[in-house]
Structure formats: C-alpha cells, structure tokens
Biotite code that builds the C-alpha atoms (Angstrom):
import biotite.structure as struc

atoms = struc.array([
    struc.Atom([120.707, 20.114, -52.326], chain_id="A", res_id=1, res_name="MET", atom_name="CA", element="C"),
    struc.Atom([117.660, 21.964, -53.602], chain_id="A", res_id=2, res_name="HIS", atom_name="CA", element="C"),
    struc.Atom([117.429, 25.570, -52.481], chain_id="A", res_id=3, res_name="THR", atom_name="CA", element="C"),
    struc.Atom([114.379, 27.775, -52.600], chain_id="A", res_id=4, res_name="THR", atom_name="CA", element="C"),
    struc.Atom([114.161, 31.529, -52.496], chain_id="A", res_id=5, res_name="SER", atom_name="CA", element="C"),
    struc.Atom([113.351, 31.136, -48.802], chain_id="A", res_id=6, res_name="CYS", atom_name="CA", element="C"),
    struc.Atom([116.662, 29.320, -48.184], chain_id="A", res_id=7, res_name="ASP", atom_name="CA", element="C"),
    struc.Atom([118.519, 32.360, -49.456], chain_id="A", res_id=8, res_name="ARG", atom_name="CA", element="C"),
    struc.Atom([116.254, 34.982, -47.936], chain_id="A", res_id=9, res_name="LYS", atom_name="CA", element="C"),
    struc.Atom([113.552, 34.300, -45.376], chain_id="A", res_id=10, res_name="HIS", atom_name="CA", element="C"),
    struc.Atom([110.351, 35.941, -46.529], chain_id="A", res_id=11, res_name="ASP", atom_name="CA", element="C"),
    struc.Atom([107.244, 35.287, -44.456], chain_id="A", res_id=12, res_name="VAL", atom_name="CA", element="C"),
    struc.Atom([105.167, 36.457, -47.406], chain_id="A", res_id=13, res_name="TYR", atom_name="CA", element="C"),
    struc.Atom([106.455, 33.506, -49.475], chain_id="A", res_id=14, res_name="ASP", atom_name="CA", element="C"),
    struc.Atom([104.095, 30.539, -49.099], chain_id="A", res_id=15, res_name="ALA", atom_name="CA", element="C"),
    struc.Atom([107.008, 28.070, -49.009], chain_id="A", res_id=16, res_name="SER", atom_name="CA", element="C"),
    struc.Atom([108.949, 29.875, -46.283], chain_id="A", res_id=17, res_name="CYS", atom_name="CA", element="C"),
    struc.Atom([109.279, 27.826, -43.056], chain_id="A", res_id=18, res_name="PRO", atom_name="CA", element="C"),
    struc.Atom([108.930, 31.082, -41.120], chain_id="A", res_id=19, res_name="CYS", atom_name="CA", element="C"),
    struc.Atom([105.196, 30.804, -41.774], chain_id="A", res_id=20, res_name="ARG", atom_name="CA", element="C"),
    struc.Atom([104.892, 27.724, -39.557], chain_id="A", res_id=21, res_name="GLN", atom_name="CA", element="C"),
    struc.Atom([106.674, 29.481, -36.692], chain_id="A", res_id=22, res_name="VAL", atom_name="CA", element="C"),
    struc.Atom([104.586, 32.621, -37.173], chain_id="A", res_id=23, res_name="LEU", atom_name="CA", element="C"),
    struc.Atom([101.435, 30.496, -37.157], chain_id="A", res_id=24, res_name="ASP", atom_name="CA", element="C"),
    struc.Atom([102.505, 28.871, -33.890], chain_id="A", res_id=25, res_name="LEU", atom_name="CA", element="C"),
    struc.Atom([103.488, 32.094, -32.127], chain_id="A", res_id=26, res_name="LEU", atom_name="CA", element="C"),
    struc.Atom([100.522, 34.108, -33.398], chain_id="A", res_id=27, res_name="ALA", atom_name="CA", element="C"),
    struc.Atom([98.159, 31.536, -31.891], chain_id="A", res_id=28, res_name="ASN", atom_name="CA", element="C"),
    struc.Atom([96.451, 32.962, -28.809], chain_id="A", res_id=29, res_name="LYS", atom_name="CA", element="C"),
    struc.Atom([96.955, 29.840, -26.680], chain_id="A", res_id=30, res_name="TRP", atom_name="CA", element="C"),
    struc.Atom([100.636, 29.590, -27.615], chain_id="A", res_id=31, res_name="SER", atom_name="CA", element="C"),
    struc.Atom([101.237, 33.239, -26.759], chain_id="A", res_id=32, res_name="ALA", atom_name="CA", element="C"),
    struc.Atom([99.407, 32.877, -23.446], chain_id="A", res_id=33, res_name="LEU", atom_name="CA", element="C"),
    struc.Atom([101.072, 29.565, -22.521], chain_id="A", res_id=34, res_name="ALA", atom_name="CA", element="C"),
    struc.Atom([104.537, 31.014, -23.109], chain_id="A", res_id=35, res_name="LEU", atom_name="CA", element="C"),
    struc.Atom([103.611, 34.068, -21.038], chain_id="A", res_id=36, res_name="GLY", atom_name="CA", element="C"),
    struc.Atom([102.302, 31.871, -18.222], chain_id="A", res_id=37, res_name="ALA", atom_name="CA", element="C"),
    struc.Atom([105.679, 30.106, -18.092], chain_id="A", res_id=38, res_name="LEU", atom_name="CA", element="C"),
    struc.Atom([107.700, 33.316, -17.795], chain_id="A", res_id=39, res_name="GLU", atom_name="CA", element="C"),
    struc.Atom([107.561, 33.151, -13.986], chain_id="A", res_id=40, res_name="ASP", atom_name="CA", element="C"),
    struc.Atom([108.930, 29.609, -13.923], chain_id="A", res_id=41, res_name="GLY", atom_name="CA", element="C"),
    struc.Atom([107.940, 25.997, -14.489], chain_id="A", res_id=42, res_name="PRO", atom_name="CA", element="C"),
    struc.Atom([104.299, 24.995, -14.106], chain_id="A", res_id=43, res_name="ARG", atom_name="CA", element="C"),
    struc.Atom([102.364, 21.777, -14.040], chain_id="A", res_id=44, res_name="ARG", atom_name="CA", element="C"),
    struc.Atom([99.591, 21.121, -16.555], chain_id="A", res_id=45, res_name="PHE", atom_name="CA", element="C"),
    struc.Atom([96.812, 21.907, -14.074], chain_id="A", res_id=46, res_name="GLY", atom_name="CA", element="C"),
    struc.Atom([98.405, 25.211, -13.109], chain_id="A", res_id=47, res_name="ALA", atom_name="CA", element="C"),
    struc.Atom([98.721, 26.171, -16.768], chain_id="A", res_id=48, res_name="LEU", atom_name="CA", element="C"),
    struc.Atom([95.104, 25.176, -17.433], chain_id="A", res_id=49, res_name="ARG", atom_name="CA", element="C"),
    struc.Atom([93.960, 27.290, -14.481], chain_id="A", res_id=50, res_name="ASP", atom_name="CA", element="C"),
    struc.Atom([96.052, 30.276, -15.618], chain_id="A", res_id=51, res_name="ARG", atom_name="CA", element="C"),
    struc.Atom([94.778, 30.066, -19.205], chain_id="A", res_id=52, res_name="LEU", atom_name="CA", element="C"),
    struc.Atom([91.137, 30.549, -18.318], chain_id="A", res_id=53, res_name="ASP", atom_name="CA", element="C"),
    struc.Atom([88.898, 29.096, -21.022], chain_id="A", res_id=54, res_name="GLY", atom_name="CA", element="C"),
    struc.Atom([91.348, 26.663, -22.633], chain_id="A", res_id=55, res_name="VAL", atom_name="CA", element="C"),
    struc.Atom([90.194, 23.064, -22.905], chain_id="A", res_id=56, res_name="SER", atom_name="CA", element="C"),
    struc.Atom([92.549, 20.288, -21.770], chain_id="A", res_id=57, res_name="PRO", atom_name="CA", element="C"),
    struc.Atom([92.629, 18.966, -25.352], chain_id="A", res_id=58, res_name="LYS", atom_name="CA", element="C"),
    struc.Atom([93.650, 22.330, -26.831], chain_id="A", res_id=59, res_name="VAL", atom_name="CA", element="C"),
    struc.Atom([96.215, 22.945, -24.084], chain_id="A", res_id=60, res_name="LEU", atom_name="CA", element="C"),
    struc.Atom([97.752, 19.507, -24.632], chain_id="A", res_id=61, res_name="THR", atom_name="CA", element="C"),
    struc.Atom([98.021, 20.133, -28.393], chain_id="A", res_id=62, res_name="ALA", atom_name="CA", element="C"),
    struc.Atom([99.475, 23.614, -27.804], chain_id="A", res_id=63, res_name="THR", atom_name="CA", element="C"),
    struc.Atom([102.089, 22.349, -25.357], chain_id="A", res_id=64, res_name="LEU", atom_name="CA", element="C"),
    struc.Atom([103.082, 19.566, -27.752], chain_id="A", res_id=65, res_name="ARG", atom_name="CA", element="C"),
    struc.Atom([103.549, 22.026, -30.613], chain_id="A", res_id=66, res_name="ARG", atom_name="CA", element="C"),
    struc.Atom([105.600, 24.360, -28.411], chain_id="A", res_id=67, res_name="LEU", atom_name="CA", element="C"),
    struc.Atom([107.743, 21.444, -27.252], chain_id="A", res_id=68, res_name="GLU", atom_name="CA", element="C"),
    struc.Atom([108.183, 20.122, -30.806], chain_id="A", res_id=69, res_name="ASP", atom_name="CA", element="C"),
    struc.Atom([109.464, 23.534, -31.891], chain_id="A", res_id=70, res_name="GLN", atom_name="CA", element="C"),
    struc.Atom([111.920, 23.810, -29.005], chain_id="A", res_id=71, res_name="GLY", atom_name="CA", element="C"),
    struc.Atom([110.144, 26.616, -27.158], chain_id="A", res_id=72, res_name="LEU", atom_name="CA", element="C"),
    struc.Atom([109.351, 24.662, -23.993], chain_id="A", res_id=73, res_name="ILE", atom_name="CA", element="C"),
    struc.Atom([110.700, 21.641, -22.154], chain_id="A", res_id=74, res_name="ASP", atom_name="CA", element="C"),
    struc.Atom([108.527, 18.926, -20.640], chain_id="A", res_id=75, res_name="ARG", atom_name="CA", element="C"),
    struc.Atom([110.091, 17.282, -17.598], chain_id="A", res_id=76, res_name="THR", atom_name="CA", element="C"),
    struc.Atom([108.632, 14.117, -16.105], chain_id="A", res_id=77, res_name="VAL", atom_name="CA", element="C"),
    struc.Atom([109.462, 13.444, -12.459], chain_id="A", res_id=78, res_name="PHE", atom_name="CA", element="C"),
    struc.Atom([109.236, 9.751, -11.508], chain_id="A", res_id=79, res_name="PRO", atom_name="CA", element="C"),
    struc.Atom([106.768, 9.886, -8.685], chain_id="A", res_id=80, res_name="SER", atom_name="CA", element="C"),
    struc.Atom([103.355, 8.352, -8.056], chain_id="A", res_id=81, res_name="VAL", atom_name="CA", element="C"),
    struc.Atom([101.402, 9.823, -9.680], chain_id="A", res_id=82, res_name="PRO", atom_name="CA", element="C"),
    struc.Atom([103.800, 11.144, -12.329], chain_id="A", res_id=83, res_name="LEU", atom_name="CA", element="C"),
    struc.Atom([104.691, 14.788, -11.886], chain_id="A", res_id=84, res_name="HIS", atom_name="CA", element="C"),
    struc.Atom([105.140, 16.694, -15.172], chain_id="A", res_id=85, res_name="VAL", atom_name="CA", element="C"),
    struc.Atom([106.374, 20.274, -15.428], chain_id="A", res_id=86, res_name="GLU", atom_name="CA", element="C"),
    struc.Atom([106.658, 22.579, -18.395], chain_id="A", res_id=87, res_name="TYR", atom_name="CA", element="C"),
    struc.Atom([109.321, 25.270, -18.606], chain_id="A", res_id=88, res_name="SER", atom_name="CA", element="C"),
    struc.Atom([110.709, 27.697, -21.150], chain_id="A", res_id=89, res_name="LEU", atom_name="CA", element="C"),
    struc.Atom([113.815, 26.892, -23.161], chain_id="A", res_id=90, res_name="THR", atom_name="CA", element="C"),
    struc.Atom([116.264, 29.647, -24.132], chain_id="A", res_id=91, res_name="ALA", atom_name="CA", element="C"),
    struc.Atom([114.391, 29.979, -27.432], chain_id="A", res_id=92, res_name="LEU", atom_name="CA", element="C"),
    struc.Atom([111.088, 30.202, -25.566], chain_id="A", res_id=93, res_name="GLY", atom_name="CA", element="C"),
    struc.Atom([112.467, 32.922, -23.299], chain_id="A", res_id=94, res_name="LYS", atom_name="CA", element="C"),
    struc.Atom([113.585, 34.863, -26.367], chain_id="A", res_id=95, res_name="ASP", atom_name="CA", element="C"),
    struc.Atom([110.088, 34.574, -27.867], chain_id="A", res_id=96, res_name="ALA", atom_name="CA", element="C"),
    struc.Atom([108.487, 35.918, -24.679], chain_id="A", res_id=97, res_name="CYS", atom_name="CA", element="C"),
    struc.Atom([109.740, 39.497, -25.075], chain_id="A", res_id=98, res_name="ALA", atom_name="CA", element="C"),
    struc.Atom([107.894, 40.326, -28.309], chain_id="A", res_id=99, res_name="PRO", atom_name="CA", element="C"),
    struc.Atom([104.841, 38.340, -27.196], chain_id="A", res_id=100, res_name="LEU", atom_name="CA", element="C"),
    struc.Atom([104.740, 40.247, -23.887], chain_id="A", res_id=101, res_name="ALA", atom_name="CA", element="C"),
    struc.Atom([104.929, 43.511, -25.822], chain_id="A", res_id=102, res_name="ALA", atom_name="CA", element="C"),
    struc.Atom([102.018, 42.405, -28.007], chain_id="A", res_id=103, res_name="LEU", atom_name="CA", element="C"),
    struc.Atom([99.921, 41.368, -24.973], chain_id="A", res_id=104, res_name="ARG", atom_name="CA", element="C"),
    struc.Atom([100.669, 44.709, -23.292], chain_id="A", res_id=105, res_name="ALA", atom_name="CA", element="C"),
    struc.Atom([99.756, 46.616, -26.457], chain_id="A", res_id=106, res_name="TRP", atom_name="CA", element="C"),
    struc.Atom([96.430, 44.775, -26.684], chain_id="A", res_id=107, res_name="VAL", atom_name="CA", element="C"),
    struc.Atom([95.606, 45.567, -23.044], chain_id="A", res_id=108, res_name="VAL", atom_name="CA", element="C"),
    struc.Atom([96.596, 49.229, -23.502], chain_id="A", res_id=109, res_name="ASP", atom_name="CA", element="C"),
    struc.Atom([94.561, 49.608, -26.692], chain_id="A", res_id=110, res_name="ASN", atom_name="CA", element="C"),
    struc.Atom([91.550, 47.342, -26.178], chain_id="A", res_id=111, res_name="ILE", atom_name="CA", element="C"),
    struc.Atom([89.151, 50.282, -25.869], chain_id="A", res_id=112, res_name="GLU", atom_name="CA", element="C"),
    struc.Atom([90.150, 51.449, -29.349], chain_id="A", res_id=113, res_name="ARG", atom_name="CA", element="C"),
    struc.Atom([88.555, 48.351, -30.888], chain_id="A", res_id=114, res_name="PHE", atom_name="CA", element="C"),
    struc.Atom([84.834, 48.938, -31.485], chain_id="A", res_id=115, res_name="PRO", atom_name="CA", element="C"),
    struc.Atom([83.698, 45.330, -31.000], chain_id="A", res_id=116, res_name="THR", atom_name="CA", element="C"),
    struc.Atom([85.867, 44.770, -27.923], chain_id="A", res_id=117, res_name="ALA", atom_name="CA", element="C"),
    struc.Atom([84.702, 48.012, -26.331], chain_id="A", res_id=118, res_name="ALA", atom_name="CA", element="C"),
    struc.Atom([81.047, 47.192, -27.028], chain_id="A", res_id=119, res_name="VAL", atom_name="CA", element="C"),
    struc.Atom([81.390, 43.627, -25.697], chain_id="A", res_id=120, res_name="SER", atom_name="CA", element="C"),
    struc.Atom([83.209, 44.796, -22.564], chain_id="A", res_id=121, res_name="ALA", atom_name="CA", element="C"),
    struc.Atom([80.791, 47.659, -21.998], chain_id="A", res_id=122, res_name="GLY", atom_name="CA", element="C"),
    struc.Atom([77.496, 45.773, -22.252], chain_id="A", res_id=123, res_name="ASP", atom_name="CA", element="C"),
    struc.Atom([78.407, 42.641, -20.328], chain_id="A", res_id=124, res_name="GLY", atom_name="CA", element="C"),
    struc.Atom([78.553, 40.264, -23.322], chain_id="A", res_id=125, res_name="ARG", atom_name="CA", element="C"),
])
C-alpha cells in the first residue's frame, strides 16, 4: 500500500491531503447553510430551497448530493404519490454543525467590521 505524507499526518496545507476536499465542501456557503437549515430536523427540498433564499434548484440539488455523498446528510424517499423526499443530518452532519454555527454567528456579530459589507448594507445595494 502506498502511503503519502497525508496518510501519516493530515495536513490541509498539503495539496494531496483528502482533508482539502472536505474543507472545500464545508467552506462552501450553500453547504454551510443547508446543514444549518437541517439542524431543526428533516426538511423537504422545497422547504430547504425556501429557507436558503437565493439558491437555485440546480445548485441546491448539487449541494445536497455532495453532502449526501460525504455522509453528512441522509436522503429518505417515502413511497407516496407524488414521492416524498426528506433530507436529514447524519451523526457526522450534526458534528459538523457546531463549528459551522459558530462561524455563522461570528459573521453575523462582525458583519459591520467588513468595509464592503457595511457599505452594501448601509446604502441599499
């Protein structure tokens, strides 16, 4: 078995480290918001789309697929007509929510410290 330096020691600064893919997924705004929207319990696609104001159906679908592929959310299909699909957090997804919630809270608490955000919010843009 071939081992890399990342196999022995995970280093997100190493280009070959698989941590980079997870960081890329979790640092994505729609991923962070989708996970946060599921903290209160399972939601259907339409409810998630409504909660994540501004996300397109295409982007939300891709985001949910990536989160599911990485084991952060579950997709449950209920056999009804029409099909009823719900998304919920897995244990791993719940674990990821704590640091993401802290980051979202920090952004809200500090938004006025960012010159471009303060200007955009202040002049109606």
